[in-house]
Structure formats: structure tokens, C-alpha cells
C-alpha positions, -999 to +999 in steps of 0.1 A: +138+605-646+119+583-622+083+584-609+068+564-581+032+564-570+038+543-538+002+541-526-016+517-549-049+535-542-035+565-560-024+547-591-042+549-625-055+584-616-033+604-639-009+616-612+022+601-629+012+616-663+007+650-647+040+647-628+059+637-659+044+665-680+053+691-653+088+677-649+094+676-687+082+712-691+104+724-662+134+705-674+132+719-710+117+754-705+133+765-672+165+744-669+169+743-707+182+707-705+190+690-738+175+657-730+159+634-704+162+597-700+149+569-679+156+532-674+126+509-669+124+472-662+111+454-693+082+439-673+070+473-661+046+478-690+026+506-673+057+527-668+070+520-703+036+531-718+036+562-696+070+574-709+062+564-745+030+583-744+050+614-732+072+612-763+101+592-750+116+567-774+134+535-768+171+539-774+187+509-758+183+476-739+205+463-711+201+425-715+194+405-684+203+436-663+179+432-634+173+403-610+136+396-608+119+365-592+148+342-595+156+352-631+171+381-650+151+406-670+161+434-694+161+471-686+149+494-713+164+529-718+142+556-731+151+592-741+134+624-749+154+652-766+143+688-760+122+696-791+136+732-792+171+716-797+158+692-823+142+721-843+174+741-841+192+713-860+168+713-890 
């Protein structure tokens, strides 16, 4: 999953939250996917918070994975499992 609000004027208005909510609902209810995942640069705190607020959990770190400003930064992997599938296990 990836979300980009390219025009800075349109950021911090809830568009990414709405897009992620709609995408998650479509993926789980219509497509009946088992899970979604995303990879986010460790310095992208806004995106990390967006996905965590949507229920994604951190499941891995790729150490020094991305070149950024003459150094290397980590990439965080987050995952969201379809709650219907999680309840079926119980």
C-alpha cells in the first residue's frame, strides 16, 4: 500500500486517512484479501503515524535500507491482517 499527496497544499487535510480507510475496506470486504502491508522510510513520521492510526502494526525493519541525504536510513514494514480472518482463528 502506498499513498502520496503530491501537492503540499492538500496535505494535513485528512485525504490520506480517507484514502487509506477506503482502500482497506475495499481490500478486505470486496477483494477479501488476507492482509495489507507497506514499507515506509523511518524518517517519514507522518506516514508511519497514518498507518499506525489505521491499525497497521510494525512487523519488521530493514536496516540502512534507503539512501537519504548522504547516509542510510531504515525502512519500516507495517502489516494489517484482515480482522475477519483474525476472528476466524479464535
